[in-house]
C-alpha positions in Angstrom: 79.3 79.5 154.8 76.9 77.0 153.3 76.4 79.3 150.3 80.1 79.6 149.7 80.5 75.9 150.0 77.8 75.2 147.4 79.3 77.8 145.1 82.7 76.2 145.4 81.3 72.8 144.6 79.6 74.3 141.5 82.9 75.9 140.4 84.9 72.7 141.0 82.2 70.7 139.1 82.4 73.1 136.1 86.2 73.0 136.1 86.2 69.2 136.0 83.6 69.2 133.1 85.8 71.7 131.2 89.0 69.7 131.9 87.4 66.4 130.7 85.9 68.0 127.6 89.1 69.7 126.7 91.2 66.6 127.2 89.0 64.5 125.0 88.8 67.1 122.2 92.5 67.8 122.3 93.3 64.1 122.2 91.1 63.6 119.2 91.8 66.7 117.2 94.9 68.4 118.5 95.2 71.4 120.9 95.2 74.2 118.3 92.4 72.8 116.3 89.9 73.1 119.2 88.4 76.4 120.2 87.4 77.5 123.7 83.8 77.7 122.4 83.9 74.1 121.3 85.2 73.1 124.8 82.5 75.0 126.6 79.8 73.5 124.4 81.2 70.0 124.9 81.2 70.6 128.6 77.5 71.7 128.5 78.4 75.3 129.4 76.3 78.1 127.9 78.9 80.7 128.5 81.6 80.6 125.8 84.0 82.5 128.0 83.9 79.7 130.6 87.4 78.4 129.7 89.0 81.8 130.0 87.2 82.5 133.3 88.2 79.3 135.0 91.7 78.7 133.5 92.9 81.8 131.7 94.8 81.0 128.5 94.7 77.8 126.5 98.3 77.1 127.7 97.0 77.3 131.3 94.2 74.9 130.5 96.7 72.4 128.9 98.9 72.7 132.0 96.0 72.1 134.3 95.1 68.9 132.4 98.7 67.6 132.6 98.9 68.4 136.4 95.6 66.6 137.0 97.0 63.3 135.8 100.7 63.6 136.5 100.1 64.1 140.2 98.2 60.8 140.4 100.8 59.0 138.3 103.6 60.4 140.5 102.0 58.9 143.6 102.0 55.5 141.9 105.6 55.9 140.8 106.8 56.9 144.3 105.7 53.6 145.7 107.2 51.6 142.8 110.6 53.5 143.1 110.6 52.8 146.8 109.9 49.1 146.2 112.7 49.0 143.6 115.3 50.2 146.1 118.9 49.8 144.9 118.2 47.3 142.0 120.7 47.1 139.3 118.3 45.6 136.8 117.4 47.7 133.8 114.0 46.1 133.7 113.1 47.2 137.2 113.8 50.8 136.4 112.1 50.6 133.1 109.1 49.3 135.0 109.2 52.4 137.2 108.8 54.5 134.1 106.1 52.4 132.4 103.8 50.8 135.0 102.7 53.9 136.9 101.1 55.2 133.7 99.6 51.9 132.5 98.3 51.2 136.1 96.7 54.6 136.1 95.1 54.2 132.7 93.8 50.7 133.7 92.2 52.1 136.9 90.2 54.6 134.8 88.7 52.0 132.5 87.7 52.7 128.9 87.7 55.1 127.2 90.6 57.2 128.5 92.2 60.2 126.7 95.4 61.0 128.6 97.8 58.9 126.5 96.5 60.4 123.2 96.5 63.9 124.8 100.1 63.4 125.9 101.1 62.3 122.4 99.5 65.4 120.9 101.6 67.5 123.3 104.9 65.6 122.7 104.7 66.0 119.0 104.1 69.8 119.1 107.2 71.9 119.8 105.1 74.7 121.3 103.5 72.4 123.8 105.9 69.6 124.7 107.8 71.8 127.1 104.6 71.9 129.3 104.6 68.1 129.6 108.3 68.0 130.2 108.3 70.8 132.7 105.5 69.2 134.7 107.0 65.7 134.5 110.6 66.5 135.2 109.7 68.3 138.4 108.6 65.0 139.8 111.2 63.6 142.3 110.1 60.1 141.7 110.6 60.4 137.9 114.0 61.8 138.4 114.9 58.9 140.8 113.6 56.4 138.2 115.7 58.0 135.4 118.8 58.1 137.7 118.2 54.5 138.6 118.0 53.4 135.0 121.1 55.4 134.1 123.1 53.7 136.9 122.3 50.3 135.3 123.3 51.0 131.8 126.5 50.0 130.1 128.9 52.6 129.0 127.5 54.1 125.8 128.8 56.8 123.5 127.1 60.1 124.2 125.3 60.2 120.9 124.0 56.6 121.4 122.8 57.5 124.9 120.9 60.6 123.6 119.5 58.7 120.7 118.2 55.8 122.8 116.7 58.3 125.3 114.7 59.7 122.4 113.7 56.2 121.2 112.5 55.2 124.6 110.4 58.3 125.0 108.9 57.9 121.6 108.2 54.3 122.2 106.4 55.0 125.4 104.4 58.0 124.2 103.1 56.5 121.0 102.6 52.8 122.0 100.5 54.0 124.9 98.5 56.4 122.7 98.0 53.7 120.1 96.7 51.2 122.6 94.4 53.8 124.1 93.0 54.7 120.7 92.5 51.0 119.8 90.6 50.4 123.0 88.4 53.4 122.5 87.6 52.3 118.9 87.1 48.7 120.1 89.7 47.3 117.6 91.9 44.3 118.5 95.1 44.9 120.5 98.2 42.7 120.7 97.9 42.4 124.5 94.8 41.7 126.5 95.3 44.2 129.2 97.3 47.3 130.2 99.3 45.1 132.6 100.3 42.8 129.7 101.0 45.8 127.4 103.3 47.1 130.1 105.2 43.8 130.0 105.8 44.2 126.3 106.8 47.8 126.6 109.3 47.1 129.4 110.8 44.3 127.4 111.3 46.6 124.4 112.8 49.4 126.4 115.2 47.1 128.2 116.2 45.5 125.0 116.7 48.9 123.3 119.1 50.1 126.1 121.0 46.8 126.2 121.3 46.4 122.5 124.9 46.2 121.0 126.3 49.4 119.5 127.6 49.3 115.9 131.1 50.7 115.8 131.4 54.0 113.9 134.1 53.4 111.2 134.9 57.1 111.0 135.8 57.1 114.6 137.9 54.0 114.3 139.8 55.6 111.4 140.3 58.8 113.4 141.6 56.8 116.3 144.0 54.9 114.1 145.2 58.2 112.6 145.7 59.6 116.0 147.9 56.6 117.0 149.9 57.0 113.7 150.5 60.7 114.3 151.5 60.1 117.9 154.0 57.4 116.7 155.5 59.9 114.2 156.0 62.5 116.9 157.6 59.9 119.2 160.0 58.8 116.5 161.0 62.4 115.7 161.9 62.8 119.4 
C-alpha cells in the first residue's frame, strides 16, 4: 500500500510538472509550435514519451490544462452567481463572467499563463471547441449568461450575436494582454486584477447597453412592405 501511494504521488507530481510546462510553452509559442519533446524537457523529464504516457494525444493534454483551471474558476463563479440572485443589473451579471477569472489569476500571483493559453486556444479554430466545450458544460456559466440575457434590451438578432462575439473577444484578449504585461513587468493601465475587472465590466456593460444604429435597408424594406400592403387593401 505504501509503495503504491508513493508511486501515485510521483505520477501526480510528474503530471503537474508536464501540465505546467505545457501551459507555459503553449501560452508563449502556440500549441502546434511546441513538441512533446520540448514539454518533457521543460518539465525536467528524461523520457520524451512522458506526455503521451501520461495524457495521450496533444488534444488530451490541452483538455487537461483547461479542466485544471476551469474547475477552480467554476467554484468561484458558483458563489458569485448565488450572491447575484435575481438581479436585473447588467453589471452584476457581467461581473459573474469576469471576476471569477480575475480573482483566480490574482490568487496565483505572477507570472500566470492561463489567460494567454486561453487566447491561443480561442484564436485557433481547431482548438477553440475544447475551451468552449469545457466552459459551456459549467452550470454556473450557463446561469451567468442566462442572467445577463434576461437584463438586456431587445436587440436585433445580428446585433445580439455580434455583441456576444465582441464581449468574448474583449474578455479573452484584455485578460491575456494584462497577463503578458505583468509577466514582462511592463506598465499596465490598472494597478491590480480587481481594478482591471472593474474596467472590463464597465466596458462589457457599456457594449451591451450601447444604442443600435438603425439599418437603412431594413427601414426601406419596411416602408416598401407598408406600401405594398396598402396597394393590396386598395385593390380590395
